Backbone and ligand atoms as CSV (ligand in chain L), in Angstrom:
chain,resi,resn,atom,element,x,y,z
A,1,VAL,N,N,60.055,128.377,90.979
A,1,VAL,CA,C,61.454,128.711,90.688
A,1,VAL,C,C,61.716,130.181,90.989
A,2,ALA,N,N,60.794,131.029,90.562
A,2,ALA,CA,C,60.959,132.471,90.795
A,2,ALA,C,C,61.046,132.757,92.299
A,3,ALA,N,N,60.183,132.080,93.076
A,3,ALA,CA,C,60.172,132.289,94.529
A,3,ALA,C,C,61.518,131.883,95.119
A,4,ARG,N,N,62.045,130.749,94.642
A,4,ARG,CA,C,63.317,130.262,95.175
A,4,ARG,C,C,64.451,131.218,94.840
A,5,GLN,N,N,64.395,131.787,93.651
A,5,GLN,CA,C,65.474,132.698,93.265
A,5,GLN,C,C,65.504,133.932,94.153
A,6,GLY,N,N,64.334,134.352,94.613
A,6,GLY,CA,C,64.265,135.535,95.469
A,6,GLY,C,C,64.601,135.233,96.930
A,7,MET,N,N,64.687,133.938,97.254
A,7,MET,CA,C,64.866,133.527,98.646
A,7,MET,C,C,66.326,133.662,99.069
A,8,GLU,N,N,66.532,133.995,100.328
A,8,GLU,CA,C,67.897,133.996,100.839
A,8,GLU,C,C,68.385,132.564,100.954
A,9,LYS,N,N,69.677,132.390,100.838
A,9,LYS,CA,C,70.210,131.045,100.994
A,9,LYS,C,C,70.574,130.803,102.447
A,10,PRO,N,N,69.840,129.895,103.104
A,10,PRO,CA,C,70.069,129.687,104.535
A,10,PRO,C,C,71.494,129.226,104.850
A,11,LEU,N,N,72.053,128.363,104.000
A,11,LEU,CA,C,73.408,127.864,104.282
A,11,LEU,C,C,74.434,128.982,104.195
A,12,THR,N,N,74.204,129.902,103.250
A,12,THR,CA,C,75.121,131.034,103.094
A,12,THR,C,C,75.070,131.910,104.341
A,13,ALA,N,N,73.860,132.157,104.833
A,13,ALA,CA,C,73.702,132.981,106.043
A,13,ALA,C,C,74.411,132.335,107.232
A,14,VAL,N,N,74.287,131.011,107.364
A,14,VAL,CA,C,74.929,130.293,108.477
A,14,VAL,C,C,76.452,130.394,108.344
A,15,ALA,N,N,76.943,130.123,107.138
A,15,ALA,CA,C,78.400,130.141,106.914
A,15,ALA,C,C,78.964,131.530,107.227
A,16,GLU,N,N,78.268,132.569,106.775
A,16,GLU,CA,C,78.760,133.939,107.004
A,16,GLU,C,C,78.753,134.291,108.486
A,17,ALA,N,N,77.698,133.868,109.188
A,17,ALA,CA,C,77.614,134.167,110.622
A,17,ALA,C,C,78.781,133.532,111.374
A,18,PHE,N,N,79.130,132.302,111.032
A,18,PHE,CA,C,80.217,131.625,111.753
A,18,PHE,C,C,81.590,132.170,111.363
A,19,GLU,N,N,81.720,132.642,110.129
A,19,GLU,CA,C,82.981,133.291,109.737
A,19,GLU,C,C,83.161,134.595,110.512
A,20,GLU,N,N,82.072,135.336,110.627
A,20,GLU,CA,C,82.078,136.595,111.388
A,20,GLU,C,C,82.447,136.318,112.857
A,21,LEU,N,N,81.875,135.252,113.394
A,21,LEU,CA,C,82.142,134.849,114.774
A,21,LEU,C,C,83.639,134.540,114.962
A,22,ALA,N,N,84.208,133.853,113.980
A,22,ALA,CA,C,85.632,133.496,114.047
A,22,ALA,C,C,86.498,134.759,114.026
A,23,ARG,N,N,86.098,135.727,113.194
A,23,ARG,CA,C,86.862,136.983,113.141
A,23,ARG,C,C,86.769,137.713,114.477
A,24,GLY,N,N,85.559,137.734,115.071
A,24,GLY,CA,C,85.361,138.385,116.366
A,24,GLY,C,C,86.181,137.722,117.460
A,25,MET,N,N,86.279,136.416,117.380
A,25,MET,CA,C,87.029,135.652,118.374
A,25,MET,C,C,88.514,135.994,118.292
A,26,GLU,N,N,89.004,136.103,117.080
A,26,GLU,CA,C,90.404,136.482,116.888
A,26,GLU,C,C,90.659,137.878,117.446
A,27,ALA,N,N,89.729,138.789,117.153
A,27,ALA,CA,C,89.869,140.177,117.624
A,27,ALA,C,C,89.814,140.258,119.151
A,28,ASP,N,N,89.110,139.320,119.789
A,28,ASP,CA,C,88.970,139.311,121.252
A,28,ASP,C,C,90.033,138.435,121.926
A,29,GLY,N,N,91.109,138.165,121.234
A,29,GLY,CA,C,92.190,137.374,121.826
A,29,GLY,C,C,91.785,135.941,122.130
A,30,GLY,N,N,90.941,135.346,121.277
A,30,GLY,CA,C,90.579,133.938,121.433
A,30,GLY,C,C,89.356,133.702,122.307
A,31,GLU,N,N,88.782,134.771,122.823
A,31,GLU,CA,C,87.569,134.615,123.635
A,31,GLU,C,C,86.340,134.593,122.735
A,32,LEU,N,N,85.438,133.664,123.037
A,32,LEU,CA,C,84.219,133.570,122.238
A,32,LEU,C,C,83.072,134.180,123.037
A,33,ARG,N,N,82.506,135.253,122.500
A,33,ARG,CA,C,81.436,135.939,123.242
A,33,ARG,C,C,80.109,135.212,123.055
A,34,LEU,N,N,79.377,135.128,124.152
A,34,LEU,CA,C,78.172,134.299,124.191
A,34,LEU,C,C,77.043,134.833,123.305
A,35,ALA,N,N,76.770,136.128,123.363
A,35,ALA,CA,C,75.602,136.660,122.636
A,35,ALA,C,C,75.704,136.433,121.127
A,36,PRO,N,N,76.800,136.832,120.475
A,36,PRO,CA,C,76.882,136.551,119.033
A,36,PRO,C,C,76.954,135.054,118.715
A,37,PHE,N,N,77.557,134.280,119.611
A,37,PHE,CA,C,77.608,132.825,119.403
A,37,PHE,C,C,76.186,132.257,119.371
A,38,SER,N,N,75.376,132.633,120.367
A,38,SER,CA,C,74.007,132.097,120.449
A,38,SER,C,C,73.167,132.530,119.254
A,39,ASP,N,N,73.357,133.779,118.831
A,39,ASP,CA,C,72.605,134.258,117.663
A,39,ASP,C,C,72.979,133.456,116.416
A,40,SER,N,N,74.251,133.139,116.256
A,40,SER,CA,C,74.677,132.337,115.104
A,40,SER,C,C,74.091,130.933,115.182
A,41,CYS,N,N,74.060,130.368,116.394
A,41,CYS,CA,C,73.480,129.025,116.563
A,41,CYS,C,C,71.999,129.023,116.204
A,42,ALA,N,N,71.323,130.129,116.488
A,42,ALA,CA,C,69.885,130.218,116.199
A,42,ALA,C,C,69.622,130.135,114.697
A,43,LEU,N,N,70.537,130.662,113.894
A,43,LEU,CA,C,70.346,130.632,112.435
A,43,LEU,C,C,70.274,129.200,111.890
A,44,VAL,N,N,70.996,128.301,112.565
A,44,VAL,CA,C,71.064,126.910,112.111
A,44,VAL,C,C,69.687,126.252,112.081
A,45,SER,N,N,68.776,126.724,112.921
A,45,SER,CA,C,67.481,126.047,113.027
A,45,SER,C,C,66.678,126.113,111.727
A,46,VAL,N,N,67.027,127.000,110.799
A,46,VAL,CA,C,66.328,127.001,109.503
A,46,VAL,C,C,66.575,125.697,108.737
A,47,LEU,N,N,67.701,125.046,109.017
A,47,LEU,CA,C,67.997,123.785,108.323
A,47,LEU,C,C,66.967,122.704,108.647
A,48,PHE,N,N,66.418,122.768,109.853
A,48,PHE,CA,C,65.498,121.712,110.277
A,48,PHE,C,C,64.268,121.606,109.388
A,49,SER,N,N,63.771,122.746,108.938
A,49,SER,CA,C,62.535,122.698,108.158
A,49,SER,C,C,62.755,121.980,106.821
A,50,SER,N,N,64.015,121.858,106.398
A,50,SER,CA,C,64.274,121.136,105.154
A,50,SER,C,C,64.393,119.625,105.378
A,51,LEU,N,N,64.342,119.204,106.644
A,51,LEU,CA,C,64.511,117.773,106.939
A,51,LEU,C,C,63.189,117.024,107.011
A,52,GLY,N,N,62.107,117.730,107.207
A,52,GLY,CA,C,60.799,117.089,107.293
A,52,GLY,C,C,60.294,116.970,108.718
A,53,MET,N,N,59.034,116.567,108.816
A,53,MET,CA,C,58.296,116.522,110.090
A,53,MET,C,C,58.963,115.659,111.160
A,54,ALA,N,N,59.592,114.554,110.744
A,54,ALA,CA,C,60.146,113.610,111.718
A,54,ALA,C,C,61.194,114.274,112.607
A,55,PHE,N,N,61.785,115.362,112.128
A,55,PHE,CA,C,62.833,115.995,112.922
A,55,PHE,C,C,62.362,117.227,113.686
A,56,ARG,N,N,61.026,117.364,113.735
A,56,ARG,CA,C,60.448,118.459,114.526
A,56,ARG,C,C,60.912,118.384,115.979
A,57,PHE,N,N,60.954,117.195,116.526
A,57,PHE,CA,C,61.331,117.058,117.937
A,57,PHE,C,C,62.793,117.446,118.170
A,58,ALA,N,N,63.637,117.143,117.156
A,58,ALA,CA,C,65.041,117.551,117.266
A,58,ALA,C,C,65.134,119.082,117.218
A,59,GLU,N,N,64.311,119.675,116.369
A,59,GLU,CA,C,64.292,121.133,116.246
A,59,GLU,C,C,63.896,121.784,117.573
A,60,ILE,N,N,62.825,121.248,118.184
A,60,ILE,CA,C,62.348,121.825,119.442
A,60,ILE,C,C,63.425,121.704,120.520
A,61,GLU,N,N,64.058,120.520,120.581
A,61,GLU,CA,C,65.167,120.296,121.523
A,61,GLU,C,C,66.282,121.326,121.321
A,62,TYR,N,N,66.674,121.462,120.063
A,62,TYR,CA,C,67.792,122.351,119.729
A,62,TYR,C,C,67.442,123.808,120.042
A,63,VAL,N,N,66.255,124.237,119.587
A,63,VAL,CA,C,65.854,125.636,119.751
A,63,VAL,C,C,65.712,125.995,121.239
A,64,THR,N,N,65.164,125.084,122.034
A,64,THR,CA,C,65.021,125.336,123.470
A,64,THR,C,C,66.380,125.628,124.099
A,65,LYS,N,N,67.373,124.841,123.711
A,65,LYS,CA,C,68.702,124.997,124.308
A,65,LYS,C,C,69.394,126.259,123.807
A,66,VAL,N,N,69.201,126.568,122.559
A,66,VAL,CA,C,69.777,127.813,122.030
A,66,VAL,C,C,69.123,129.018,122.720
A,67,ASN,N,N,67.804,128.948,122.911
A,67,ASN,CA,C,67.120,130.061,123.584
A,67,ASN,C,C,67.620,130.257,125.011
A,68,ASP,N,N,67.929,129.165,125.690
A,68,ASP,CA,C,68.512,129.277,127.034
A,68,ASP,C,C,69.836,130.040,126.964
A,69,LEU,N,N,70.639,129.750,125.944
A,69,LEU,CA,C,71.937,130.427,125.815
A,69,LEU,C,C,71.757,131.899,125.430
A,70,ILE,N,N,70.741,132.171,124.602
A,70,ILE,CA,C,70.456,133.570,124.247
A,70,ILE,C,C,70.101,134.350,125.511
A,71,GLY,N,N,69.290,133.742,126.377
A,71,GLY,CA,C,68.941,134.368,127.659
A,71,GLY,C,C,70.169,134.592,128.525
A,72,ALA,N,N,71.037,133.576,128.581
A,72,ALA,CA,C,72.244,133.671,129.407
A,72,ALA,C,C,73.180,134.775,128.895
A,73,GLY,N,N,73.085,135.049,127.595
A,73,GLY,CA,C,73.929,136.083,126.981
A,73,GLY,C,C,73.710,137.464,127.574
A,74,LYS,N,N,72.601,137.631,128.303
A,74,LYS,CA,C,72.338,138.922,128.940
A,74,LYS,C,C,73.159,139.084,130.213
A,75,SER,N,N,73.531,137.972,130.852
A,75,SER,CA,C,74.306,138.065,132.105
A,75,SER,C,C,75.755,137.580,131.986
A,76,TYR,N,N,76.041,136.785,130.958
A,76,TYR,CA,C,77.407,136.260,130.822
A,76,TYR,C,C,78.032,136.788,129.535
A,77,ARG,N,N,79.315,137.150,129.614
A,77,ARG,CA,C,79.974,137.747,128.452
A,77,ARG,C,C,80.502,136.692,127.484
A,78,THR,N,N,81.168,135.672,128.029
A,78,THR,CA,C,81.801,134.683,127.147
A,78,THR,C,C,81.343,133.257,127.475
A,79,LEU,N,N,81.660,132.343,126.579
A,79,LEU,CA,C,81.352,130.927,126.815
A,79,LEU,C,C,82.083,130.417,128.058
A,80,SER,N,N,83.320,130.874,128.228
A,80,SER,CA,C,84.093,130.433,129.410
A,80,SER,C,C,83.451,130.901,130.706
A,81,ASP,N,N,82.817,132.081,130.690
A,81,ASP,CA,C,82.166,132.596,131.902
A,81,ASP,C,C,81.076,131.632,132.382
A,82,ILE,N,N,80.323,131.068,131.440
A,82,ILE,CA,C,79.275,130.100,131.781
A,82,ILE,C,C,79.888,128.874,132.455
A,83,LEU,N,N,80.951,128.352,131.826
A,83,LEU,CA,C,81.586,127.142,132.358
A,83,LEU,C,C,82.158,127.402,133.745
A,84,ASP,N,N,82.844,128.539,133.911
A,84,ASP,CA,C,83.446,128.869,135.213
A,84,ASP,C,C,82.385,128.905,136.303
A,85,LYS,N,N,81.281,129.577,136.012
A,85,LYS,CA,C,80.208,129.723,136.989
A,85,LYS,C,C,79.594,128.366,137.365
A,86,ASP,N,N,79.342,127.548,136.334
A,86,ASP,CA,C,78.726,126.238,136.587
A,86,ASP,C,C,79.694,125.290,137.292
A,87,ILE,N,N,80.987,125.430,137.015
A,87,ILE,CA,C,81.980,124.609,137.737
A,87,ILE,C,C,81.954,125.002,139.218
A,88,GLN,N,N,81.954,126.310,139.482
A,88,GLN,CA,C,81.858,126.818,140.862
A,88,GLN,C,C,80.650,126.249,141.586
A,89,ASN,N,N,79.505,126.223,140.896
A,89,ASN,CA,C,78.253,125.757,141.508
A,89,ASN,C,C,78.037,124.254,141.354
A,90,ASP,N,N,79.034,123.574,140.780
A,90,ASP,CA,C,78.973,122.132,140.582
A,90,ASP,C,C,77.702,121.685,139.840
A,91,CYS,N,N,77.366,122.384,138.757
A,91,CYS,CA,C,76.169,121.981,137.990
A,91,CYS,C,C,76.446,121.893,136.491
A,92,VAL,N,N,77.707,121.601,136.150
A,92,VAL,CA,C,78.069,121.490,134.731
A,92,VAL,C,C,77.227,120.426,134.031
A,93,LYS,N,N,77.025,119.296,134.710
A,93,LYS,CA,C,76.316,118.176,134.071
A,93,LYS,C,C,74.829,118.177,134.388
A,94,LYS,N,N,74.395,119.094,135.222
A,94,LYS,CA,C,72.994,119.109,135.642
A,94,LYS,C,C,72.093,119.454,134.455
A,95,GLN,N,N,71.007,118.676,134.292
A,95,GLN,CA,C,70.091,118.937,133.179
A,95,GLN,C,C,69.559,120.361,133.267
A,96,GLY,N,N,69.580,121.061,132.146
A,96,GLY,CA,C,69.065,122.428,132.095
A,96,GLY,C,C,70.097,123.483,132.433
A,97,SER,N,N,71.289,123.090,132.916
A,97,SER,CA,C,72.299,124.118,133.208
A,97,SER,C,C,72.802,124.701,131.887
A,98,HIS,N,N,73.275,125.946,131.939
A,98,HIS,CA,C,73.778,126.585,130.721
A,98,HIS,C,C,74.917,125.762,130.118
A,99,SER,N,N,75.795,125.240,130.980
A,99,SER,CA,C,76.940,124.465,130.469
A,99,SER,C,C,76.480,123.220,129.718
A,100,ARG,N,N,75.512,122.525,130.311
A,100,ARG,CA,C,75.015,121.310,129.643
A,100,ARG,C,C,74.323,121.660,128.330
A,101,ASN,N,N,73.540,122.739,128.336
A,101,ASN,CA,C,72.871,123.150,127.108
A,101,ASN,C,C,73.895,123.559,126.045
A,102,LEU,N,N,74.953,124.242,126.497
A,102,LEU,CA,C,76.018,124.636,125.581
A,102,LEU,C,C,76.646,123.397,124.937
A,103,ARG,N,N,76.880,122.379,125.756
A,103,ARG,CA,C,77.467,121.134,125.249
A,103,ARG,C,C,76.545,120.473,124.222
A,104,ARG,N,N,75.248,120.461,124.501
A,104,ARG,CA,C,74.275,119.870,123.569
A,104,ARG,C,C,74.261,120.629,122.246
A,105,VAL,N,N,74.280,121.953,122.326
A,105,VAL,CA,C,74.260,122.767,121.104
A,105,VAL,C,C,75.548,122.538,120.315
A,106,ARG,N,N,76.658,122.474,121.027
A,106,ARG,CA,C,77.942,122.228,120.363
A,106,ARG,C,C,77.948,120.879,119.649
A,107,LEU,N,N,77.346,119.870,120.257
A,107,LEU,CA,C,77.240,118.566,119.596
A,107,LEU,C,C,76.373,118.675,118.341
A,108,GLY,N,N,75.326,119.487,118.408
A,108,GLY,CA,C,74.469,119.716,117.237
A,108,GLY,C,C,75.265,120.337,116.099
A,109,LEU,N,N,76.097,121.324,116.430
A,109,LEU,CA,C,76.938,121.955,115.405
A,109,LEU,C,C,77.943,120.941,114.852
A,110,GLY,N,N,78.495,120.118,115.745
A,110,GLY,CA,C,79.448,119.081,115.328
A,110,GLY,C,C,78.794,118.096,114.369
A,111,LEU,N,N,77.520,117.818,114.631
A,111,LEU,CA,C,76.765,116.901,113.773
A,111,LEU,C,C,76.640,117.473,112.360
A,112,ILE,N,N,76.310,118.743,112.283
A,112,ILE,CA,C,76.138,119.367,110.969
A,112,ILE,C,C,77.466,119.390,110.215
A,113,LYS,N,N,78.537,119.709,110.949
A,113,LYS,CA,C,79.867,119.727,110.327
A,113,LYS,C,C,80.190,118.335,109.765
A,114,ALA,N,N,79.985,117.313,110.593
A,114,ALA,CA,C,80.286,115.946,110.161
A,114,ALA,C,C,79.411,115.550,108.976
A,115,LEU,N,N,78.164,115.992,109.011
A,115,LEU,CA,C,77.242,115.651,107.935
A,115,LEU,C,C,77.706,116.213,106.597
A,116,PHE,N,N,78.077,117.465,106.599
A,116,PHE,CA,C,78.499,118.065,105.323
A,116,PHE,C,C,79.865,117.532,104.893
A,117,GLU,N,N,80.711,117.158,105.837
A,117,GLU,CA,C,81.974,116.511,105.459
A,117,GLU,C,C,81.685,115.182,104.768
A,118,GLN,N,N,80.742,114.416,105.329
A,118,GLN,CA,C,80.317,113.156,104.714
A,118,GLN,C,C,79.784,113.401,103.312
A,119,PHE,N,N,78.992,114.454,103.224
A,119,PHE,CA,C,78.364,114.841,101.973
A,119,PHE,C,C,79.406,115.086,100.894
A,120,LEU,N,N,80.474,115.774,101.257
A,120,LEU,CA,C,81.493,116.161,100.288
A,120,LEU,C,C,82.430,115.010,99.967
A,121,ASP,N,N,82.642,114.122,100.953
A,121,ASP,CA,C,83.576,113.000,100.780
A,121,ASP,C,C,83.026,111.899,99.898
A,122,THR,N,N,81.705,111.730,99.920
A,122,THR,CA,C,81.126,110.582,99.251
A,122,THR,C,C,80.001,111.020,98.332
A,123,GLU,N,N,79.625,110.122,97.437
A,123,GLU,CA,C,78.490,110.370,96.563
A,123,GLU,C,C,77.239,109.752,97.178
A,124,GLY,N,N,77.379,109.254,98.411
A,124,GLY,CA,C,76.315,108.472,99.036
A,124,GLY,C,C,75.038,109.264,99.291
A,125,THR,N,N,74.043,108.560,99.813
A,125,THR,CA,C,72.741,109.169,100.065
A,125,THR,C,C,72.801,110.040,101.322
A,126,LEU,N,N,71.777,110.898,101.490
A,126,LEU,CA,C,71.664,111.700,102.715
A,126,LEU,C,C,71.476,110.766,103.907
A,127,TYR,N,N,70.707,109.689,103.687
A,127,TYR,CA,C,70.514,108.703,104.756
A,127,TYR,C,C,71.865,108.201,105.272
A,128,ASP,N,N,72.761,107.813,104.366
A,128,ASP,CA,C,74.076,107.295,104.771
A,128,ASP,C,C,74.882,108.372,105.499
A,129,ALA,N,N,74.919,109.561,104.913
A,129,ALA,CA,C,75.716,110.647,105.498
A,129,ALA,C,C,75.206,110.987,106.893
A,130,ALA,N,N,73.876,111.095,107.036
A,130,ALA,CA,C,73.282,111.479,108.320
A,130,ALA,C,C,73.471,110.369,109.358
A,131,THR,N,N,73.344,109.121,108.912
A,131,THR,CA,C,73.493,108.002,109.845
A,131,THR,C,C,74.933,107.920,110.371
A,132,ILE,N,N,75.889,108.084,109.475
A,132,ILE,CA,C,77.296,108.030,109.887
A,132,ILE,C,C,77.616,109.220,110.810
A,133,ALA,N,N,77.192,110.422,110.399
A,133,ALA,CA,C,77.506,111.616,111.190
A,133,ALA,C,C,76.861,111.537,112.579
A,134,TYR,N,N,75.595,111.127,112.632
A,134,TYR,CA,C,74.910,111.021,113.924
A,134,TYR,C,C,75.591,109.966,114.798
A,135,GLY,N,N,75.929,108.843,114.209
A,135,GLY,CA,C,76.581,107.764,114.954
A,135,GLY,C,C,77.907,108.194,115.546
A,136,GLN,N,N,78.645,109.016,114.815
A,136,GLN,CA,C,79.959,109.458,115.298
A,136,GLN,C,C,79.849,110.548,116.352
A,137,VAL,N,N,78.942,111.511,116.128
A,137,VAL,CA,C,78.989,112.734,116.932
A,137,VAL,C,C,78.007,112.723,118.111
A,138,CYS,N,N,76.756,112.369,117.866
A,138,CYS,CA,C,75.729,112.522,118.908
A,138,CYS,C,C,75.336,111.222,119.606
A,139,ALA,N,N,75.289,110.130,118.841
A,139,ALA,CA,C,74.774,108.874,119.403
A,139,ALA,C,C,75.454,108.473,120.714
A,140,PRO,N,N,76.791,108.661,120.830
A,140,PRO,CA,C,77.444,108.247,122.079
A,140,PRO,C,C,76.892,108.965,123.318
A,141,PHE,N,N,76.208,110.089,123.112
A,141,PHE,CA,C,75.720,110.885,124.242
A,141,PHE,C,C,74.206,110.866,124.359
A,142,HIS,N,N,73.542,110.082,123.520
A,142,HIS,CA,C,72.080,110.003,123.573
A,142,HIS,C,C,71.639,108.655,124.136
A,143,SER,N,N,70.476,108.659,124.775
A,143,SER,CA,C,69.924,107.429,125.352
A,143,SER,C,C,69.514,106.462,124.241
A,144,TRP,N,N,69.297,105.207,124.644
A,144,TRP,CA,C,68.884,104.181,123.694
A,144,TRP,C,C,67.588,104.581,122.983
A,145,ALA,N,N,66.628,105.092,123.747
A,145,ALA,CA,C,65.320,105.457,123.177
A,145,ALA,C,C,65.472,106.551,122.114
A,146,ILE,N,N,66.279,107.548,122.415
A,146,ILE,CA,C,66.503,108.631,121.450
A,146,ILE,C,C,67.207,108.089,120.200
A,147,ARG,N,N,68.217,107.237,120.404
A,147,ARG,CA,C,68.950,106.671,119.247
A,147,ARG,C,C,68.014,105.884,118.336
A,148,LYS,N,N,67.090,105.129,118.938
A,148,LYS,CA,C,66.118,104.358,118.147
A,148,LYS,C,C,65.197,105.295,117.367
A,149,ALA,N,N,64.727,106.346,118.029
A,149,ALA,CA,C,63.799,107.292,117.377
A,149,ALA,C,C,64.504,108.003,116.219
A,150,VAL,N,N,65.743,108.411,116.453
A,150,VAL,CA,C,66.498,109.088,115.390
A,150,VAL,C,C,66.722,108.121,114.223
A,151,GLY,N,N,67.075,106.866,114.541
A,151,GLY,CA,C,67.295,105.852,113.506
A,151,GLY,C,C,66.057,105.663,112.643
A,152,ALA,N,N,64.873,105.655,113.269
A,152,ALA,CA,C,63.624,105.504,112.519
A,152,ALA,C,C,63.354,106.746,111.675
A,153,GLY,N,N,63.624,107.913,112.253
A,153,GLY,CA,C,63.410,109.177,111.532
A,153,GLY,C,C,64.276,109.298,110.295
A,154,MET,N,N,65.449,108.698,110.339
A,154,MET,CA,C,66.393,108.780,109.213
A,154,MET,C,C,65.777,108.298,107.902
A,155,TYR,N,N,64.861,107.280,108.007
A,155,TYR,CA,C,64.236,106.753,106.791
A,155,TYR,C,C,63.333,107.778,106.111
A,156,THR,N,N,62.966,108.830,106.823
A,156,THR,CA,C,62.060,109.834,106.242
A,156,THR,C,C,62.830,111.039,105.682
A,157,LEU,N,N,64.157,111.020,105.779
A,157,LEU,CA,C,64.932,112.159,105.272
A,157,LEU,C,C,64.710,112.325,103.767
A,158,PRO,N,N,64.776,113.545,103.281
A,158,PRO,CA,C,64.672,113.749,101.834
A,158,PRO,C,C,65.908,113.174,101.128
A,159,THR,N,N,65.886,113.157,99.807
A,159,THR,CA,C,67.095,112.746,99.083
A,159,THR,C,C,68.079,113.905,99.102
A,160,ARG,N,N,69.299,113.588,98.745
A,160,ARG,CA,C,70.354,114.590,98.643
A,160,ARG,C,C,69.941,115.756,97.725
A,161,GLU,N,N,69.356,115.394,96.574
A,161,GLU,CA,C,68.949,116.413,95.598
A,161,GLU,C,C,67.815,117.268,96.156
A,162,GLN,N,N,66.828,116.625,96.819
A,162,GLN,CA,C,65.713,117.386,97.416
A,162,GLN,C,C,66.226,118.353,98.465
A,163,LEU,N,N,67.179,117.903,99.272
A,163,LEU,CA,C,67.716,118.758,100.335
A,163,LEU,C,C,68.362,120.001,99.731
A,164,ILE,N,N,69.139,119.805,98.688
A,164,ILE,CA,C,69.839,120.930,98.067
A,164,ILE,C,C,68.831,121.929,97.497
A,165,VAL,N,N,67.759,121.412,96.888
A,165,VAL,CA,C,66.720,122.296,96.357
A,165,VAL,C,C,66.038,123.058,97.505
A,166,ARG,N,N,65.693,122.321,98.577
A,166,ARG,CA,C,65.008,122.970,99.708
A,166,ARG,C,C,65.873,124.030,100.354
A,167,LEU,N,N,67.170,123.828,100.334
A,167,LEU,CA,C,68.083,124.805,100.932
A,167,LEU,C,C,68.429,125.915,99.944
A,168,ASN,N,N,67.849,125.796,98.731
A,168,ASN,CA,C,68.066,126.817,97.722
A,168,ASN,C,C,69.543,126.952,97.345
A,169,GLU,N,N,70.222,125.805,97.313
A,169,GLU,CA,C,71.647,125.801,96.947
A,169,GLU,C,C,71.817,125.022,95.639
A,170,THR,N,N,73.003,125.100,95.070
A,170,THR,CA,C,73.387,124.189,93.993
A,170,THR,C,C,74.519,123.346,94.543
A,171,GLU,N,N,74.825,122.224,93.874
A,171,GLU,CA,C,75.925,121.355,94.350
A,171,GLU,C,C,77.205,122.168,94.508
A,172,GLY,N,N,77.402,123.104,93.606
A,172,GLY,CA,C,78.616,123.923,93.631
A,172,GLY,C,C,78.713,124.764,94.894
A,173,ASP,N,N,77.628,125.463,95.232
A,173,ASP,CA,C,77.608,126.313,96.439
A,173,ASP,C,C,77.908,125.489,97.678
A,174,GLU,N,N,77.242,124.365,97.737
A,174,GLU,CA,C,77.336,123.524,98.918
A,174,GLU,C,C,78.797,123.136,99.130
A,175,GLU,N,N,79.482,122.846,98.025
A,175,GLU,CA,C,80.879,122.434,98.098
A,175,GLU,C,C,81.760,123.568,98.632
A,176,ILE,N,N,81.515,124.763,98.153
A,176,ILE,CA,C,82.299,125.921,98.597
A,176,ILE,C,C,82.138,126.132,100.096
A,177,HIS,N,N,80.890,126.040,100.589
A,177,HIS,CA,C,80.659,126.338,102.004
A,177,HIS,C,C,81.132,125.228,102.908
L,1,1PZ,C1,C,70.575,117.427,106.984
L,1,1PZ,C2,C,70.796,116.960,108.356
L,1,1PZ,C3,C,70.325,115.591,108.703
L,1,1PZ,C4,C,70.764,115.219,110.046
L,1,1PZ,C5,C,69.766,114.519,110.838
L,1,1PZ,C6,C,70.219,114.436,112.217
L,1,1PZ,C7,C,69.144,114.340,113.189
L,1,1PZ,C8,C,69.640,114.525,114.557
L,1,1PZ,C9,C,68.623,114.271,115.568
L,1,1PZ,C10,C,69.016,114.614,116.953
L,1,1PZ,C11,C,67.942,114.292,117.893
L,1,1PZ,C12,C,68.125,114.813,119.267
L,1,1PZ,C13,C,67.074,114.309,120.152
L,1,1PZ,C14,C,67.073,114.740,121.532
L,1,1PZ,C15,C,68.047,114.472,122.400
L,1,1PZ,C16,C,67.857,114.765,123.842
L,1,1PZ,O1,O,67.965,113.565,124.545
L,1,1PZ,C17,C,68.878,115.722,124.397
L,1,1PZ,C18,C,68.441,116.020,125.825
L,1,1PZ,O2,O,69.335,116.861,126.461
L,1,1PZ,P1,P,69.180,117.184,128.043
L,1,1PZ,O3,O,67.958,118.062,128.208
L,1,1PZ,O4,O,69.089,115.873,128.760
L,1,1PZ,O5,O,70.450,117.924,128.402
L,1,1PZ,N1,N,68.944,116.940,123.605
L,1,1PZ,C19,C,69.939,117.237,122.795
L,1,1PZ,O6,O,70.907,116.520,122.680
L,1,1PZ,C20,C,69.853,118.516,122.028
L,1,1PZ,C21,C,69.490,118.201,120.618
L,1,1PZ,C22,C,70.380,118.752,119.627
L,1,1PZ,C23,C,70.031,118.263,118.274
L,1,1PZ,C24,C,70.898,118.859,117.312
L,1,1PZ,C25,C,70.650,118.422,115.977
L,1,1PZ,C26,C,71.256,119.322,115.021
L,1,1PZ,C27,C,71.059,118.833,113.674
L,1,1PZ,C28,C,70.741,119.894,112.764
L,1,1PZ,C29,C,70.425,119.421,111.439
L,1,1PZ,C30,C,69.755,120.457,110.679
């Protein structure tokens, strides 16, 4: 308990980073700069360790794509710059292109958003919330094999209460964020 009290709250750090990003975007006339965006996306990966071993592969997938965007942040200023360049070179959908990786990361963020919305809307289990959120946001863009693997992994998710403890949050905090 003492260790947990001294620990930073990962969800709080994520929420603050994205609020800061939104303020920066407003200040830049609606442009979203790539470097701070990628850094904020990197913070999300702490959530994976609270999900258990079965989601290690999702973590590696996610982190690889975020790292590609962090690298791209050295040559591209905004998210739109990446898209413009890839449209010019006709590689928006090409595996490994910055645009495709950006789309994958964005779907990952959409998944988390949907998951916590499910969490707040219902008293249901984490399994239910994660299954519904994944089905709505990511499944339409994943292959059959990946969908099956994710479906099997869902049975190993912690309970709602375990997740909140692992994230060092209380039900109240989670609701606010
Ligand atoms: C508390 C949260 C529970 C939610 C559990 C949700 C688990 C989601 C599992 C997603 C598995 C993704 C598996 C890999 C998919 C790959 O096919 C593609 C390949 O892309 P390509 O290289 O062809 O362009 N990779 C991705 O889609 C990137 C993966 C992003 C995963 C984001 C998950 C974010 C969830 C965070 C929860 C902490």
